[in-house]
N, C-alpha and C positions, 0 to 999 in steps of 0.2 A: 852704785851698789855699796852699801855700808857694811863693813866687815866686823864692826864692834858689836858684840852680843851682850846685851844687858839681861840678866836672869829674870828680872820682873817682867820685862818686855817679852821675853821668850814665853813665860807662863801665860801671859795675857793673850798672845797671838796664836798659841798652839790650838786653842779651841775655837777659833774663828770659823764660821761656816764656809767662807771662801776657800779655806785650806782643804776642805774635803775634796774638791775638784782636783787639786794638785796632788793630794795623797792618792787619789784614784789613778792619776797619770803614772805615778811611781809604781803603783800596784799593777797596772796594765803592762808597763814596760818590763817589770820583773817577771810577770806571768808569761808574756810573749817570749822572753829570753829563756825561761825555764822550759816551756813547751818545745821550743826549737832545739834546745840542748838534749832534752829527753828523747825526742824523735831521732836525733843523730846518734846518741849513745846506744839506744835500743836497736837501731836498724843499720848502723854503718860501721860497727866496731873494727873490722879488719880489712875493709876495702874502700877504694876511692869511687865516689859516685860522680860521673861525668855529667855536667849540666849543658855546657856548650864550649866553644873554643876559648872562652875567657874565665869561666867559673867552674870549679870542682868543689865537691864536699869531701873533705879529707880530715878525719878526726885526729887531732893532735892534742895531747895533754900538756898544757902550759903551766910550768911551776914558777914562772917569772911574773912580772907585771905586764902591762899593756904591750902587746905584740912580742912577747917573749923576753923583753929586757929584764935584766937582773935575775936571770935564771941561775939557780944554784942547787947543788945536792945537799947542802947543809940545812938540817932541820931548824937549827937556831936562827939562821938567816931567814929562812922561809917564814917561820913563826913571827920573827921581828917585823918583817915586811907586812905580813897579814895583820898584825896588831896595829901597825902604823896606818894601814888602809882603813881599818875600823875606826881609828881616831879621826881620820880625815872625813869619813862618812858622817860620823856624829857631829863634827864641826860644820860640815855642809848642811846637815839637817837644821842646826841652830841658825845658820845664816839664812837658809831657806824660809824658816818660820817667820823671821822678822823682816823679810824683804818685801818689796813692792810686787804686785801680781805679775808684771812683765818679767821681773827677775825670777819669780817663783817658777814660772814655766821652764826657764833655762835650767834652774837648779833641779827641778823635778826630773827632767830628762837625764841629767848627769847622775843623779842619785839613783834613779831606777836601774840604770845600767850598772852602776857601781855595786849596788846591793846584789844584783844578779851574779856578778863575778865573785863578790865577797862570799856569798852563799856557797859557791862551788869550792872556793879555797877552804872553807870550813868543813864541808861535807866530803869532798873528794880528795882534798889535799893537792888539787890542781884545777885549772880552769879548762874545760873542753872548748877548744877552738876548732872550727871546721870549715869556714868559708875561705877558699883558696882562689884569689884573683890572680890571673896570669895572662901574659901575652908571650906566645912562643915559649922560650925557656926562662923568661923573667917572671918570677913569682913574688908577689907582695907578701908581707907577713900574713900568716893564717890568723883569722880573727873570728869573732862570734857576734851575735845580735847585740849583746850588752856593749861590746866595744863600739858598735855602730852608734848607739845612742849616746854613749859617753863622748865620742868624737863629735857628733852633731851638737851636743850641749856645749862642749868647749869651743867649737867654732862660733856658735851663736853668742857665747859669752865674750869672745874676742871681738866679734863684730860690734856687739852692743857697747863694749867698753872703749874700743879704740876708733871705731868708724861711724857709729851712730850716736854721736854726742847729743844730737837734738832729741833723741828718745829718752834722755835721762830726766 
């Protein structure tokens, strides 16, 4: 995975037909995330929805980044983190456009989820997290569909980078 982005190469690669498929994946992930969040926001605002002994839906508004890290009541800090996230997404889009197809799939999964959470940060000033995994009294961090895709993409990226050297 080459991280250096050449502007001419970026312009040439953005209009390739093969990229339409990967942009569609980004759009589908973003849409799936939006639909799931809207269903929860509109139907679950003040109560916990019991699924089974291990999963509940419980709407939490996260002002931090992934899994609530870096939460702060400071609007300057929040806006700075949001701006930084936007820069990372733009950078990932650049890397995505000039990457090989196998890498584009990984980047499109990450970008689709990242755009979903970034949208929420801009519109709601927080990200709606609602999936509560638990076992007895141990609860994992509450998360959402976008977080799932970001995590899957990062895991695939790590596997491809460090463990699947023959796929390069």
